[in-house]
C-alpha positions as CSV (number, residue, x, y, z in Angstrom):
1,M,30.2,-13.1,-20.6
2,L,31.2,-16.5,-19.2
3,A,30.8,-18.2,-22.5
4,A,33.0,-15.5,-24.1
5,L,35.7,-16.1,-21.5
6,R,35.6,-19.8,-22.0
7,D,36.0,-19.2,-25.8
8,N,39.0,-17.0,-25.0
9,E,41.5,-19.1,-23.2
10,S,44.0,-16.3,-22.9
11,R,41.7,-14.3,-20.7
12,L,40.9,-17.3,-18.5
13,D,44.7,-17.9,-18.3
14,T,45.3,-14.3,-17.3
15,L,42.7,-14.4,-14.5
16,A,44.1,-17.7,-13.3
17,R,47.7,-16.4,-13.3
18,V,46.7,-13.2,-11.5
19,I,44.8,-15.1,-8.7
20,R,47.6,-17.7,-8.3
21,A,50.1,-14.8,-8.0
22,C,47.9,-13.2,-5.4
23,V,47.8,-16.4,-3.3
24,D,51.6,-16.7,-3.6
25,V,52.3,-13.1,-2.6
26,L,49.7,-12.7,0.2
27,P,49.4,-14.7,3.5
28,V,46.3,-16.6,2.2
29,D,45.9,-20.2,1.2
30,G,43.3,-20.0,-1.6
31,A,41.2,-17.7,-3.7
32,S,38.2,-17.8,-6.1
33,I,36.5,-15.5,-8.6
34,S,32.7,-15.4,-9.0
35,V,30.6,-13.4,-11.4
36,M,27.0,-12.4,-10.6
37,S,23.9,-11.4,-12.5
38,G,21.8,-10.3,-9.5
39,P,21.7,-10.4,-5.7
40,R,21.1,-14.2,-5.6
41,E,22.6,-15.5,-8.8
42,R,26.3,-16.2,-9.2
43,E,28.7,-18.5,-11.0
44,T,32.2,-19.6,-10.1
45,L,34.7,-18.6,-12.7
46,Y,37.8,-19.8,-11.0
47,A,38.8,-21.6,-7.7
48,S,42.4,-22.2,-6.7
49,D,41.9,-25.4,-4.7
50,D,39.3,-27.7,-3.3
51,V,38.6,-25.6,-0.2
52,A,38.0,-22.5,-2.3
53,S,35.8,-24.5,-4.6
54,K,33.8,-25.7,-1.6
55,I,33.4,-22.2,-0.3
56,E,31.9,-21.2,-3.7
57,D,29.6,-24.2,-3.9
58,V,28.2,-23.5,-0.4
59,Q,27.6,-19.9,-1.2
60,F,25.8,-20.9,-4.5
61,S,23.7,-23.5,-2.7
62,L,22.6,-21.2,0.1
63,G,22.4,-17.9,-1.7
64,E,24.4,-16.2,1.0
65,G,28.0,-15.7,2.1
66,P,30.8,-13.1,2.1
67,C,30.8,-12.7,-1.7
68,F,27.1,-11.9,-1.8
69,E,27.6,-9.3,1.0
70,A,30.6,-7.8,-0.8
71,F,28.6,-7.7,-4.1
72,A,25.5,-6.1,-2.4
73,T,27.3,-3.5,-0.3
74,R,30.1,-2.8,-2.8
75,R,32.5,-2.9,0.1
76,P,35.2,-5.5,1.2
77,V,34.0,-8.0,3.7
78,L,37.0,-8.8,6.0
79,V,36.6,-11.6,8.6
80,P,40.0,-12.3,10.2
81,D,38.7,-14.8,12.7
82,L,35.8,-16.7,11.3
83,A,35.3,-19.0,14.3
84,H,34.7,-16.1,16.6
85,A,33.0,-13.7,14.2
86,S,29.5,-12.5,14.4
87,V,28.4,-13.2,10.9
88,V,24.8,-12.1,11.2
89,E,24.6,-11.6,7.4
90,W,25.2,-15.2,6.5
91,P,24.7,-17.6,9.5
92,M,23.8,-20.6,7.4
93,F,27.0,-20.3,5.3
94,A,29.1,-19.9,8.5
95,A,27.6,-23.1,9.9
96,A,28.0,-25.0,6.7
97,I,31.7,-24.3,6.4
98,A,32.5,-24.7,10.1
99,A,34.2,-28.0,9.6
100,L,36.5,-26.7,6.8
101,P,40.0,-25.5,7.5
102,I,39.2,-21.9,7.2
103,G,40.4,-19.4,9.8
104,A,39.8,-16.2,8.0
105,I,38.0,-15.1,4.8
106,F,38.2,-11.8,2.8
107,A,35.8,-10.9,0.0
108,F,36.2,-8.0,-2.4
109,P,33.6,-6.7,-4.8
110,L,34.4,-6.7,-8.5
111,Q,33.0,-3.5,-9.9
112,A,33.6,-0.8,-12.5
113,G,32.0,2.4,-11.6
114,A,28.3,1.6,-11.1
115,I,28.6,-1.8,-12.7
116,G,28.7,-4.7,-10.3
117,I,30.4,-7.7,-11.8
118,G,31.0,-10.2,-9.0
119,A,33.5,-10.9,-6.2
120,V,36.9,-12.3,-5.3
121,D,37.1,-14.5,-2.2
122,L,40.4,-15.1,-0.3
123,Y,40.7,-17.5,2.6
124,R,43.5,-18.5,5.0
125,R,43.6,-21.6,7.1
126,R,44.7,-19.8,10.3
127,P,43.0,-16.6,11.7
128,G,44.7,-13.4,11.1
129,W,44.4,-9.9,9.5
130,L,45.9,-8.7,6.2
131,S,48.1,-5.8,6.8
132,G,47.5,-2.4,5.1
133,E,50.1,-3.2,2.5
134,E,48.6,-6.6,1.9
135,L,45.1,-5.2,1.5
136,A,46.5,-2.7,-1.0
137,V,47.9,-5.6,-3.0
138,A,44.6,-7.5,-2.8
139,L,42.7,-4.4,-4.1
140,E,45.2,-4.1,-7.0
141,V,44.5,-7.7,-7.9
142,V,40.8,-7.2,-7.7
143,D,41.1,-4.1,-10.0
144,V,43.0,-6.2,-12.6
145,V,40.3,-9.0,-12.5
146,A,37.5,-6.4,-12.8
147,A,39.3,-4.8,-15.8
148,V,39.5,-8.2,-17.6
149,L,35.9,-9.0,-16.9
150,L,34.7,-5.5,-17.9
151,G,36.4,-5.9,-21.2
152,V,34.4,-9.1,-21.8
153,L,31.2,-7.5,-20.6
154,L,31.5,-4.5,-23.0
155,G,32.4,-6.8,-25.9
156,D,29.9,-9.5,-25.3
157,L,26.7,-8.0,-23.9
158,D,24.3,-5.7,-25.7
159,G,23.3,-3.9,-22.5
160,T,19.7,-5.1,-22.4
161,D,20.1,-8.2,-20.2
162,G,22.6,-6.9,-17.7
163,L,24.9,-9.7,-16.5
164,R,22.5,-12.6,-16.9
165,G,24.7,-14.1,-19.6
166,V,27.3,-15.1,-17.0
167,L,25.3,-18.1,-15.9
168,S,26.9,-21.2,-17.5
169,P,25.3,-24.3,-18.9
170,G,26.6,-26.1,-15.8
171,R,23.7,-24.5,-13.8
172,E,21.0,-25.3,-16.3
173,Q,19.5,-28.0,-14.1
174,V,19.1,-25.5,-11.3
175,H,17.2,-23.2,-13.6
176,Q,15.2,-26.1,-14.9
177,A,14.3,-27.3,-11.4
178,T,13.4,-23.7,-10.4
179,G,10.9,-23.6,-13.3
180,M,9.4,-26.9,-12.3
181,V,9.0,-25.9,-8.7
182,L,7.4,-22.5,-9.5
183,A,5.0,-24.3,-12.0
184,A,4.0,-26.9,-9.4
185,L,3.6,-24.6,-6.5
186,G,2.4,-21.5,-8.2
187,I,5.1,-19.3,-6.7
188,S,7.7,-16.8,-8.1
189,A,11.0,-17.8,-9.5
190,E,12.8,-16.3,-6.5
191,D,10.6,-18.2,-4.0
192,A,11.1,-21.4,-6.0
193,L,14.9,-21.0,-5.8
194,S,14.6,-20.3,-2.1
195,R,12.6,-23.5,-1.6
196,L,15.3,-25.5,-3.4
197,R,18.0,-23.9,-1.3
198,G,16.1,-24.4,1.9
199,Y,15.5,-28.1,1.1
200,A,19.1,-28.6,0.2
201,F,20.2,-27.0,3.5
202,V,17.8,-29.0,5.6
203,T,18.7,-32.3,4.0
204,G,22.4,-31.6,4.0
205,R,22.7,-31.9,0.2
206,S,24.1,-29.6,-2.4
207,L,21.7,-27.4,-4.5
208,D,23.0,-29.1,-7.6
209,D,22.1,-32.5,-6.4
210,V,18.6,-31.5,-5.3
211,A,18.1,-29.8,-8.7
212,K,19.2,-32.9,-10.5
213,D,16.6,-35.0,-8.6
214,I,13.8,-32.5,-9.4
215,A,14.8,-32.3,-13.1
216,S,14.9,-36.1,-13.4
217,R,11.7,-36.4,-11.5
218,R,13.2,-38.5,-8.7
219,L,12.0,-35.8,-6.3
220,S,8.6,-34.2,-6.6
221,P,8.4,-30.4,-6.3
222,L,5.6,-30.9,-3.9
223,E,8.1,-32.4,-1.4
224,L,9.6,-29.0,-1.0
225,D,6.3,-27.6,0.2
226,K,6.1,-29.9,3.3
């Protein structure tokens, strides 16, 4: 699906314009769109600014965050005061973004009926709720994004592989490193990815950087087992 979108610039432009308009209309400072192929696999499709991009990178690296919760529960995740919120679902994410200028974050699931597609994240620098009217606007925007993505899904997938086609070549090294770790340690792919994410978190690095070191053999998979 992601490859199809990248081949169709008009659809990408439509999504970008919709999200930028959402940021302009609502009392938020940035937004992002992510597509997902499972409970722990996601890919950023669009981020409006550096902070939104960082939010997406941290969620990908840790495998947790508001977009994962929204995708899993199929319900909006609304955190109007991030600094004082009890974020028991994603404590590592909350700790990792504590230094960023984020006062509130709102995540909305992208879905069409029973089909889960991904999530839209909105953030604001200062704490504060969205009003009922503003939430309605956000939900309308999410519906538009979901409709565009669903059109790509129905036109590009044969139905046998679900949403796994959304993972872009930009994450190939993560998948390669995951394979190297599972082969070296004799564990499942899910456990191997968890080891990579855990190592990245403990060492204060991004998942992409750790994966590059594994793939280039600068870092042995055995180091993740210590």
